[in-house]
VODOLO-762195 format. One record per atom (N, C-alpha, C): x, y, z; atom name; residue in one letter; chain. Coordinates in steps of 0.001 Angstrom, whole numbers, plus 524288, in hexadecimal, padded with zeros to 5 digits. Example, Ala and Ser with C-alpha at 12.3 -4.5 7.8 and 13.67 -1.06 7.14 Angstrom:
BEGIN
+-------+-------+-------+----+---+---+
:  east : north :    up :  a : r : c :
+-------+-------+-------+----+---+---+
: 83386 : 7E9C6 : 81E78 :  N : A : A :
: 8300C : 7EE6C : 81E78 : CA : A : A :
: 83390 : 7F31C : 81E78 :  C : A : A :
: 83232 : 7F736 : 81BA8 :  N : S : A :
: 83566 : 7FBDC : 81BE4 : CA : S : A :
: 83264 : 8001E : 81EBE :  C : S : A :
+-------+-------+-------+----+---+---+
//
This chain:
BEGIN
+-------+-------+-------+----+---+---+
:  east : north :    up :  a : r : c :
+-------+-------+-------+----+---+---+
: EC7B0 : 23BC1 : 35833 :  N : M : A :
: ECB70 : 23E95 : 3545A : CA : M : A :
: EC959 : 23BBD : 34E0C :  C : M : A :
: EC501 : 236A9 : 34DEE :  N : K : A :
: EC3B2 : 235E3 : 34A55 : CA : K : A :
: EBFF6 : 236CA : 3492F :  C : K : A :
: EBB4D : 239F8 : 34C34 :  N : K : A :
: EB738 : 23E4C : 349E4 : CA : K : A :
: EBA7B : 2428D : 34740 :  C : K : A :
: EBE3F : 244B7 : 34AA4 :  N : T : A :
: EC1C1 : 24B0F : 347F6 : CA : T : A :
: EC2D5 : 24A16 : 34319 :  C : T : A :
: EC554 : 243A1 : 340A7 :  N : F : A :
: EC85B : 243FC : 33BD1 : CA : F : A :
: EC2CD : 24256 : 338E2 :  C : F : A :
: EBF44 : 24021 : 339FD :  N : L : A :
: EBA95 : 2400B : 337E8 : CA : L : A :
: EB81F : 2445C : 33495 :  C : L : A :
: EB6B2 : 247A8 : 337A5 :  N : M : A :
: EB49E : 24D88 : 337F5 : CA : M : A :
: EB942 : 25051 : 334CE :  C : M : A :
: EBE0A : 2519F : 3336A :  N : T : A :
: EC172 : 251B4 : 33288 : CA : T : A :
: EC108 : 2514B : 32A92 :  C : T : A :
: EC007 : 24BA2 : 32AC6 :  N : V : A :
: EBFD7 : 2490B : 32798 : CA : V : A :
: EBB79 : 24983 : 323E6 :  C : V : A :
: EB6D7 : 249B2 : 32799 :  N : V : A :
: EB1E0 : 24C97 : 3239E : CA : V : A :
: EB029 : 2516B : 322F8 :  C : V : A :
: EB4A2 : 255E2 : 32610 :  N : S : A :
: EB2C7 : 25AB7 : 324A5 : CA : S : A :
: EB6D5 : 25BFE : 320C8 :  C : S : A :
: EBA6A : 259C3 : 31EB1 :  N : L : A :
: EBFD6 : 25C76 : 31B4F : CA : L : A :
: EBBF3 : 25CCF : 31612 :  C : L : A :
: EB8DB : 2584F : 314FC :  N : P : A :
: EB7F5 : 25B21 : 30FF1 : CA : P : A :
: EB365 : 25E56 : 30D4F :  C : P : A :
: EB14D : 25FB2 : 31491 :  N : V : A :
: EABE5 : 2657A : 31457 : CA : V : A :
: EAF20 : 26922 : 31498 :  C : V : A :
: EB526 : 269A0 : 31736 :  N : L : A :
: EB750 : 26C9C : 316D5 : CA : L : A :
: EBB6D : 26F28 : 312F7 :  C : L : A :
: EBA81 : 26AF9 : 31004 :  N : C : A :
: EBF2C : 26CFB : 30A20 : CA : C : A :
: EBA8B : 26E42 : 3073E :  C : C : A :
: EB745 : 26CCF : 305C4 :  N : A : A :
: EB4EF : 26E6D : 3022E : CA : A : A :
: EB2D8 : 27338 : 301F3 :  C : A : A :
: EB3E9 : 275A7 : 30622 :  N : G : A :
: EB1F1 : 27A93 : 304FD : CA : G : A :
: EB772 : 27EEF : 3027D :  C : G : A :
: EBD01 : 27B77 : 30352 :  N : T : A :
: EC0E5 : 27E41 : 301E6 : CA : T : A :
: EC126 : 27D9F : 2FD87 :  C : T : A :
: EBF71 : 279B5 : 2FA1E :  N : G : A :
: EC040 : 278D4 : 2F4E0 : CA : G : A :
: EC5DC : 273AE : 2F440 :  C : G : A :
: EC64E : 271A5 : 2F9B7 :  N : A : A :
: ECA30 : 26D6C : 2F858 : CA : A : A :
: EC75B : 268CF : 2F580 :  C : A : A :
: EC0DD : 26666 : 2F57A :  N : F : A :
: EBE65 : 26401 : 2F39C : CA : F : A :
: EBBF4 : 26616 : 2ED7D :  C : F : A :
: EBDCE : 26791 : 2EC42 :  N : A : A :
: EB946 : 26E98 : 2E6D8 : CA : A : A :
: EB8AC : 2699C : 2E266 :  C : A : A :
: EB4DD : 26998 : 2E07D :  N : A : A :
: EB490 : 2688B : 2DC6E : CA : A : A :
: EB525 : 268CB : 2D766 :  C : A : A :
: EB8AA : 2635A : 2D371 :  N : M : A :
: EB964 : 263A8 : 2CDFC : CA : M : A :
: EB46F : 2629F : 2CCB3 :  C : M : A :
: EB54B : 267E9 : 2C748 :  N : N : A :
: EB11B : 26780 : 2C3F0 : CA : N : A :
: EB43A : 2648C : 2BDB6 :  C : N : A :
: EB0BE : 25FD4 : 2BB78 :  N : P : A :
: EB2B0 : 25E4C : 2B5CB : CA : P : A :
: EB305 : 26004 : 2B1B1 :  C : P : A :
: EB657 : 2603F : 2AEF5 :  N : H : A :
: EB81B : 26444 : 2AB74 : CA : H : A :
: EB9B7 : 25FC8 : 2A4C6 :  C : H : A :
: EB947 : 260E2 : 2A18D :  N : G : A :
: EB841 : 25EE6 : 29E1E : CA : G : A :
: EBD4D : 25EEE : 29A01 :  C : G : A :
: EC0DE : 2614D : 29AB0 :  N : V : A :
: EC88D : 2642B : 29792 : CA : V : A :
: ECB67 : 2626C : 29C95 :  C : V : A :
: ED10F : 25FCC : 29C5D :  N : A : A :
: ED44B : 26057 : 2A123 : CA : A : A :
: ED884 : 26427 : 29CB1 :  C : A : A :
: EDBCA : 2670B : 29E50 :  N : V : A :
: EDEB2 : 26AF6 : 29DDC : CA : V : A :
: EE322 : 26876 : 29E32 :  C : V : A :
: EE7DC : 26499 : 29D6F :  N : L : A :
: EEB85 : 263C5 : 29D0E : CA : L : A :
: EEFA4 : 26682 : 29BE2 :  C : L : A :
: EF522 : 265D5 : 29CC9 :  N : Q : A :
: EF934 : 26696 : 299EA : CA : Q : A :
: EFDA1 : 262B9 : 29B2C :  C : Q : A :
: F0007 : 26247 : 29787 :  N : A : A :
: F03ED : 25DAF : 295C7 : CA : A : A :
: F0859 : 25E65 : 293DD :  C : A : A :
: F0ECA : 25BE4 : 296DB :  N : L : A :
: F13AC : 25DC7 : 29607 : CA : L : A :
: F15FD : 259CB : 292C9 :  C : L : A :
: F1789 : 259F4 : 28F1A :  N : D : A :
: F1BE2 : 255CD : 28C62 : CA : D : A :
: F2168 : 25868 : 28ECA :  C : D : A :
: F22E8 : 2552E : 2915A :  N : K : A :
: F2856 : 255BF : 2950F : CA : K : A :
: F2C01 : 25682 : 29126 :  C : K : A :
: F2BED : 254AB : 28CF2 :  N : V : A :
: F309C : 25520 : 288DE : CA : V : A :
: F320B : 25857 : 2869C :  C : V : A :
: F2D30 : 25AD5 : 282DA :  N : T : A :
: F2C15 : 25F61 : 2813C : CA : T : A :
: F29CF : 2637B : 2843B :  C : T : A :
: F28CD : 2623C : 287C4 :  N : A : A :
: F281C : 268B6 : 28D77 : CA : A : A :
: F2330 : 26AC2 : 28A71 :  C : A : A :
: F2067 : 268DA : 28624 :  N : R : A :
: F1B35 : 269A0 : 284F3 : CA : R : A :
: F1733 : 268DC : 28899 :  C : R : A :
: F1502 : 26D28 : 28A4D :  N : V : A :
: F0F62 : 26CFB : 28C50 : CA : V : A :
: F0B63 : 26E8F : 28B0F :  C : V : A :
: F0757 : 26B1B : 28ADB :  N : T : A :
: F0308 : 26C88 : 28715 : CA : T : A :
: EFE84 : 26B5F : 28AD9 :  C : T : A :
: EFA82 : 26FA3 : 28B62 :  N : E : A :
: EF66E : 2704A : 28D23 : CA : E : A :
: EF0E0 : 26CE8 : 28A75 :  C : E : A :
: EED58 : 26B33 : 28C5D :  N : M : A :
: EEAA8 : 266B1 : 287F5 : CA : M : A :
: EE460 : 267AD : 28D84 :  C : M : A :
: EDFEA : 2684F : 28903 :  N : E : A :
: EDB7C : 2659D : 28BE8 : CA : E : A :
: ED811 : 26002 : 28AE5 :  C : E : A :
: ED87D : 25DA0 : 28F08 :  N : V : A :
: ED535 : 25865 : 28CED : CA : V : A :
: ED06C : 2594C : 28F9C :  C : V : A :
: ECD7E : 258D8 : 28A29 :  N : P : A :
: EC844 : 25526 : 28DD2 : CA : P : A :
: EC606 : 250F7 : 29163 :  C : P : A :
: EC4F0 : 251DA : 29580 :  N : V : A :
: EC3B3 : 24D0D : 298AF : CA : V : A :
: EC057 : 2479D : 293FD :  C : V : A :
: EC2F7 : 242DF : 296BB :  N : G : A :
: EC3C6 : 23F05 : 292D4 : CA : G : A :
: EC4E0 : 23EBB : 28E89 :  C : G : A :
: EC875 : 24171 : 28A91 :  N : Q : A :
: ECACC : 24052 : 286A0 : CA : Q : A :
: ED0D9 : 24154 : 288B6 :  C : Q : A :
: ED56F : 23FCD : 28465 :  N : A : A :
: ED96D : 23F4D : 285C0 : CA : A : A :
: EDDE5 : 24228 : 28282 :  C : A : A :
: EE074 : 2462A : 2831A :  N : V : A :
: EE3B2 : 24793 : 27FF7 : CA : V : A :
: EE8FC : 245BE : 27ED2 :  C : V : A :
: EEBB4 : 24578 : 27AA3 :  N : E : A :
: EF1FA : 24480 : 27A6E : CA : E : A :
: EF73A : 2483B : 27CD4 :  C : E : A :
: EF9C0 : 246FF : 27F3C :  N : F : A :
: EFE52 : 24C21 : 27EF9 : CA : F : A :
: F03B8 : 247C9 : 27E86 :  C : F : A :
: F064E : 2480B : 279E6 :  N : G : A :
: F0B6F : 243E0 : 27A23 : CA : G : A :
: F0805 : 23F8A : 278FA :  C : G : A :
: F0A94 : 23B5F : 27C69 :  N : S : A :
: F08FF : 235A2 : 27CF1 : CA : S : A :
: F04E5 : 23563 : 280B9 :  C : S : A :
: F0357 : 23A1B : 283E0 :  N : L : A :
: F0026 : 23818 : 28655 : CA : L : A :
: EFA12 : 23A4D : 28518 :  C : L : A :
: EF7A5 : 235EB : 286EC :  N : S : A :
: EF105 : 2362B : 287B7 : CA : S : A :
: EEF80 : 237EF : 28B7C :  C : S : A :
: EED2F : 23CDF : 28CF9 :  N : I : A :
: EEBA0 : 24033 : 291F9 : CA : I : A :
: EE55A : 24032 : 290D1 :  C : I : A :
: EE18E : 23CC6 : 2946A :  N : E : A :
: EDCF5 : 23D5C : 2938A : CA : E : A :
: EDB25 : 23F7B : 29B2E :  C : E : A :
: ED4FE : 242EF : 29A33 :  N : V : A :
: ED305 : 24499 : 29EC1 : CA : V : A :
: ECF7F : 24172 : 29E11 :  C : V : A :
: ECDAA : 23FE8 : 2A3B9 :  N : Q : A :
: EC8A7 : 23DB6 : 2A4A9 : CA : Q : A :
: EC4FC : 24185 : 2A840 :  C : Q : A :
: EC828 : 244CF : 2AAAE :  N : A : A :
: EC41F : 247D2 : 2ACE9 : CA : A : A :
: EC6F4 : 24DE3 : 2B04A :  C : A : A :
: EC515 : 252B4 : 2AEF3 :  N : C : A :
: EC807 : 25651 : 2AF9A : CA : C : A :
: EC49D : 25BF4 : 2B398 :  C : C : A :
: EC759 : 25A78 : 2B8AA :  N : Y : A :
: EC3DC : 25F79 : 2BDEE : CA : Y : A :
: EC5B6 : 2634C : 2BDFA :  C : Y : A :
: EC298 : 2668F : 2BF8E :  N : K : A :
: EC42E : 26DC6 : 2C0A5 : CA : K : A :
: EC1E4 : 26E6B : 2C725 :  C : K : A :
: EC46F : 271B7 : 2C8E8 :  N : A : A :
: EC1D4 : 271D3 : 2CD5D : CA : A : A :
: EBFA3 : 278FF : 2CC35 :  C : A : A :
: EBA90 : 27828 : 2CF5E :  N : S : A :
: EB999 : 27F23 : 2CFD1 : CA : S : A :
: EBB03 : 28456 : 2CEB5 :  C : S : A :
: EBB7B : 28803 : 2CADE :  N : P : A :
: EBBBA : 28BD6 : 2CB4F : CA : P : A :
: EBD11 : 28ECC : 2D05E :  C : P : A :
: EB8C0 : 28D30 : 2D48D :  N : E : A :
: EBA5A : 29007 : 2D8E2 : CA : E : A :
: EBE96 : 28D44 : 2DCE8 :  C : E : A :
: EBF07 : 28706 : 2DB4E :  N : D : A :
: EC3C7 : 285B3 : 2DE20 : CA : D : A :
: EC80B : 285D4 : 2DBD4 :  C : D : A :
: ECC51 : 281C6 : 2E0BF :  N : K : A :
: ECFB1 : 2825D : 2DFDB : CA : K : A :
: ED1C5 : 28253 : 2D9F7 :  C : K : A :
: ED593 : 28107 : 2D555 :  N : P : A :
: ED703 : 281D0 : 2D119 : CA : P : A :
: ED901 : 27B75 : 2CFD7 :  C : P : A :
: ED54E : 278B1 : 2CF7E :  N : E : A :
: ED7AC : 27285 : 2CD79 : CA : E : A :
: ED410 : 26F6E : 2C8C7 :  C : E : A :
: ED861 : 26CC3 : 2C607 :  N : A : A :
: ED667 : 2696D : 2C220 : CA : A : A :
: ED7E3 : 264BE : 2C20F :  C : A : A :
: ED57D : 25F2C : 2BFEF :  N : A : A :
: ED8F9 : 25C3D : 2C11B : CA : A : A :
: ED5BE : 25738 : 2BC8B :  C : A : A :
: ED72F : 25536 : 2B904 :  N : A : A :
: ED5FA : 24FF1 : 2B5B2 : CA : A : A :
: ED9B7 : 24BEF : 2B54E :  C : A : A :
: ED46E : 2488C : 2B541 :  N : F : A :
: ED6B6 : 24217 : 2B4B1 : CA : F : A :
: EDA42 : 241C1 : 2B004 :  C : F : A :
: EDF1A : 24173 : 2B079 :  N : T : A :
: EE030 : 23F6E : 2AAC4 : CA : T : A :
: EE252 : 238D6 : 2AA57 :  C : T : A :
: EE37F : 23856 : 2A528 :  N : I : A :
: EE47C : 2328A : 2A33F : CA : I : A :
: EE9A5 : 233CB : 29ECF :  C : I : A :
: EEDDE : 2341D : 2A0F2 :  N : I : A :
: EF29E : 233AD : 29D52 : CA : I : A :
: EF37E : 22EFD : 29AAC :  C : I : A :
: EF589 : 22F6D : 296F6 :  N : R : A :
: EF737 : 227F4 : 294FB : CA : R : A :
: EFBD8 : 22C67 : 28F88 :  C : R : A :
: F0108 : 22841 : 29186 :  N : D : A :
: F03AB : 227ED : 28C90 : CA : D : A :
: F04D0 : 224D1 : 288DD :  C : D : A :
: F019E : 2250A : 28338 :  N : T : A :
: F003C : 222D2 : 27F45 : CA : T : A :
: F05AC : 21FF4 : 27E40 :  C : T : A :
: F09FD : 22178 : 27E33 :  N : K : A :
: F0D53 : 21D70 : 27B4D : CA : K : A :
: F0E47 : 2190A : 28019 :  C : K : A :
: F0D8E : 21A56 : 2850A :  N : L : A :
: F0F58 : 2150A : 28621 : CA : L : A :
: F0B70 : 21031 : 285CD :  C : L : A :
: F0CF0 : 20B41 : 28923 :  N : E : A :
: F0A3A : 205C8 : 286AC : CA : E : A :
: F04FF : 208E9 : 289DE :  C : E : A :
: F0092 : 20532 : 2890B :  N : P : A :
: EFA21 : 2057A : 28B7A : CA : P : A :
: EFAE0 : 207EF : 2904F :  C : P : A :
: EFCD2 : 202DC : 29162 :  N : D : A :
: EFC26 : 2021E : 2989E : CA : D : A :
: F0027 : 205C6 : 29B48 :  C : D : A :
: F02D5 : 20864 : 29837 :  N : E : A :
: F06AA : 20B9D : 29AD8 : CA : E : A :
: F0408 : 212FE : 2998D :  C : E : A :
: F0145 : 211FE : 295E4 :  N : Q : A :
: F003B : 215B1 : 294D0 : CA : Q : A :
: EFE60 : 21C2C : 297C0 :  C : Q : A :
: EF917 : 219ED : 29D9C :  N : R : A :
: EF739 : 21BCE : 29F3F : CA : R : A :
: EFCBC : 22060 : 2A36B :  C : R : A :
: EFE30 : 224F1 : 2A24A :  N : Q : A :
: F01D8 : 227A1 : 2A6B7 : CA : Q : A :
: EFF4C : 22AB7 : 2AB54 :  C : Q : A :
: EF96E : 22CA1 : 2A9B5 :  N : F : A :
: EF88C : 22F58 : 2AEA6 : CA : F : A :
: EF1B4 : 22E38 : 2ACAB :  C : F : A :
: EEECC : 22CC1 : 2B22D :  N : S : A :
: EE988 : 22DD9 : 2B3ED : CA : S : A :
: EE9EB : 22F9E : 2B8C0 :  C : S : A :
: EE5B3 : 233F5 : 2BA36 :  N : G : A :
: EE601 : 23630 : 2BC63 : CA : G : A :
: EE46F : 23D0D : 2BCDF :  C : G : A :
: EE243 : 23ED0 : 2C1B5 :  N : W : A :
: EE09F : 24591 : 2C327 : CA : W : A :
: EE3D9 : 2474E : 2C0F5 :  C : W : A :
: EE5FC : 24CD5 : 2BF2C :  N : M : A :
: EE912 : 24FC6 : 2C1A5 : CA : M : A :
: EE66A : 25449 : 2C0CA :  C : M : A :
: EEA01 : 25826 : 2C3A5 :  N : Y : A :
: EE863 : 25BFB : 2C5FF : CA : Y : A :
: EEADE : 26126 : 2C4BC :  C : Y : A :
: EE915 : 2655E : 2C28E :  N : A : A :
: EEA8E : 26863 : 2C134 : CA : A : A :
: EEC90 : 26C6C : 2C581 :  C : A : A :
: EEBE6 : 26C91 : 2C9E3 :  N : S : A :
: EEE0A : 26F4E : 2CD56 : CA : S : A :
: EF335 : 26D42 : 2D08C :  C : S : A :
: EF446 : 268B0 : 2D033 :  N : S : A :
: EF9B0 : 264EE : 2D33D : CA : S : A :
: EFA17 : 2615A : 2CB58 :  C : S : A :
: EFBCF : 26281 : 2C874 :  N : P : A :
: EFD01 : 25E3C : 2C614 : CA : P : A :
: F025A : 25C63 : 2C718 :  C : P : A :
: F04AE : 25C09 : 2CA37 :  N : G : A :
: F0884 : 258E9 : 2CC65 : CA : G : A :
: F06F4 : 253DE : 2CFFB :  C : G : A :
: EFFF1 : 25450 : 2D0F2 :  N : L : A :
: EFCF3 : 250FA : 2D483 : CA : L : A :
: EFC8A : 24AA7 : 2D21A :  C : L : A :
: EFB3A : 24BA5 : 2CCE9 :  N : S : A :
: EFA00 : 24726 : 2CB43 : CA : S : A :
: EFBDC : 247F0 : 2C4F9 :  C : S : A :
: F00B8 : 24635 : 2C43B :  N : T : A :
: F05ED : 2474A : 2BE9A : CA : T : A :
: F053A : 24211 : 2BB4D :  C : T : A :
: F053F : 242AA : 2B674 :  N : M : A :
: F087D : 23DEA : 2B37C : CA : M : A :
: F0BEF : 23E08 : 2B1FB :  C : M : A :
: F0F8B : 23824 : 2B3FE :  N : E : A :
: F1347 : 23787 : 2B343 : CA : E : A :
: F13D7 : 235AB : 2AE87 :  C : E : A :
: F1804 : 2391B : 2ABB7 :  N : H : A :
: F1A82 : 238EC : 2A45A : CA : H : A :
: F1EF7 : 23A3D : 2A404 :  C : H : A :
: F217D : 2388C : 2A2F5 :  N : P : A :
: F285A : 23B05 : 2A0C7 : CA : P : A :
: F27B8 : 23F50 : 29C25 :  C : P : A :
: F248B : 23DAB : 299D7 :  N : V : A :
: F21A2 : 24169 : 29616 : CA : V : A :
: F20A1 : 245EC : 296CC :  C : V : A :
: F1A93 : 244FD : 298C4 :  N : Y : A :
: F17A1 : 248D8 : 298A0 : CA : Y : A :
: F1542 : 249EF : 29CFA :  C : Y : A :
: F11E3 : 24E6B : 29F7C :  N : A : A :
: F0EE5 : 24FBA : 2A2BE : CA : A : A :
: F0974 : 253DD : 2A2D6 :  C : A : A :
: F05F3 : 250AF : 2A5AC :  N : V : A :
: F01C5 : 25301 : 2A311 : CA : V : A :
: EFE4E : 2559E : 2A91D :  C : V : A :
: EFD10 : 2591D : 2A915 :  N : W : A :
: EF9E8 : 25C61 : 2ACDA : CA : W : A :
: EF4B7 : 25F5C : 2ACD3 :  C : W : A :
: EF024 : 25EC3 : 2B01B :  N : T : A :
: EEBFA : 26143 : 2ADF9 : CA : T : A :
: EEBFF : 26782 : 2B0A0 :  C : T : A :
: EE987 : 26972 : 2AC95 :  N : L : A :
: EEAA0 : 27029 : 2AD2D : CA : L : A :
: EE40A : 271E8 : 2B0A3 :  C : L : A :
: EE10A : 270BE : 2AC51 :  N : D : A :
: EDBD8 : 2707D : 2AD80 : CA : D : A :
: ED7AA : 26F66 : 2ADC4 :  C : D : A :
: ED1C8 : 26FCE : 2ACC6 :  N : C : A :
: ECCA4 : 26CC9 : 2A98E : CA : C : A :
: ECA68 : 27164 : 2A9FA :  C : C : A :
: EC814 : 2708A : 2A4B1 :  N : K : A :
: EC412 : 2750D : 2A32F : CA : K : A :
: EBE2D : 26FB8 : 2A056 :  C : K : A :
: EBAB0 : 273B0 : 29E18 :  N : D : A :
: EB7C0 : 270B8 : 29CC5 : CA : D : A :
: EB781 : 2700E : 2981E :  C : D : A :
: EBA56 : 2729C : 2916B :  N : T : A :
: EBA29 : 27246 : 28D03 : CA : T : A :
: EBE34 : 273F4 : 28C9C :  C : T : A :
: EC072 : 2723F : 287F9 :  N : L : A :
: EC504 : 271B0 : 283A7 : CA : L : A :
: EC577 : 277BD : 28139 :  C : L : A :
: ECA06 : 27950 : 28159 :  N : S : A :
: ECAD2 : 27E39 : 2803A : CA : S : A :
: EC919 : 27D5F : 279BB :  C : S : A :
: EC764 : 28295 : 275F1 :  N : Q : A :
: EC635 : 2825B : 2705A : CA : Q : A :
: EC8A7 : 27E92 : 26DDD :  C : Q : A :
: ECD22 : 28098 : 26E6E :  N : Q : A :
: ED395 : 27E4D : 26B33 : CA : Q : A :
: ED24D : 2780E : 26B56 :  C : Q : A :
: ED19E : 276F1 : 26FF6 :  N : D : A :
: ED19F : 27132 : 26EE3 : CA : D : A :
: ECC29 : 26E8A : 26CBC :  C : D : A :
: EC7B9 : 272A1 : 26E2D :  N : E : A :
: EC2C4 : 26F0B : 26C09 : CA : E : A :
: EC434 : 26FFE : 2642D :  C : E : A :
: EC6D6 : 27335 : 262F8 :  N : A : A :
: EC868 : 27441 : 25E0A : CA : A : A :
: ECC2D : 2701A : 25BDE :  C : A : A :
: ECEE1 : 26AAE : 26078 :  N : G : A :
: ED0EC : 269BD : 25DB6 : CA : G : A :
: ED961 : 26982 : 25E44 :  C : G : A :
: ED891 : 26CB4 : 26030 :  N : I : A :
: EDE6F : 26DA5 : 26117 : CA : I : A :
: EE157 : 26959 : 26355 :  C : I : A :
: EE6C0 : 266CB : 26333 :  N : N : A :
: EE6F5 : 2632F : 2659D : CA : N : A :
: EEB13 : 26570 : 26A77 :  C : N : A :
: EEAD5 : 26560 : 26DBC :  N : L : A :
: EEBF9 : 26799 : 27346 : CA : L : A :
: EF223 : 2665C : 27427 :  C : L : A :
: EF4BD : 2603A : 271EC :  N : L : A :
: EF843 : 2613D : 2735D : CA : L : A :
: EFDCC : 261F9 : 26E0F :  C : L : A :
: EFAAC : 264CC : 26B24 :  N : E : A :
: EFFBD : 2668B : 268B2 : CA : E : A :
: EFFFE : 26B39 : 268F8 :  C : E : A :
: F06AD : 26D84 : 2691E :  N : T : A :
: F0785 : 27290 : 26AD4 : CA : T : A :
: F07AA : 2758D : 265D0 :  C : T : A :
: F06F1 : 27960 : 26646 :  N : P : A :
: F0397 : 27E65 : 261D7 : CA : P : A :
: F0BF7 : 27C7C : 25D1A :  C : P : A :
: F0F43 : 27B2C : 25D05 :  N : A : A :
: F1142 : 278A9 : 25A5F : CA : A : A :
: F117E : 273E0 : 25732 :  C : A : A :
: F0FE2 : 2705E : 25A13 :  N : E : A :
: F0ABE : 26CEA : 257DA : CA : E : A :
: F0855 : 26C09 : 253D5 :  C : E : A :
: F047E : 27045 : 255AC :  N : Q : A :
: F0082 : 27147 : 250D0 : CA : Q : A :
: F018D : 270AD : 24CAB :  C : Q : A :
+-------+-------+-------+----+---+---+
//
């Protein structure tokens, strides 16, 4: 019985490796996030370079890593995100710290009464509009 169990445990990664269950994720330099202001129903898509932070309302959103599966694998993107509410006391500011997955946004969510944030994708570079310095957090009516 123990020998059969050991053979199953040892051979499982080998069998799954061929199916893509343990597919490699490639690092990327920019996370594409979407944020919702629940009060105004404003949805904003933003590009956040890894290692930098952007602001959305009272939130400071920092992405520390962004990984995406190879094109031939099952689509998946994941970003390690730290989200702080700057209106709270310093010891209570951190609202979320962890991995957010594009294919399963409900798996790891930020609990906040006013805002929701989730990962959409990862990519290598900012779009030309972002490099030109356009503030992604402003809606066209506010610009």
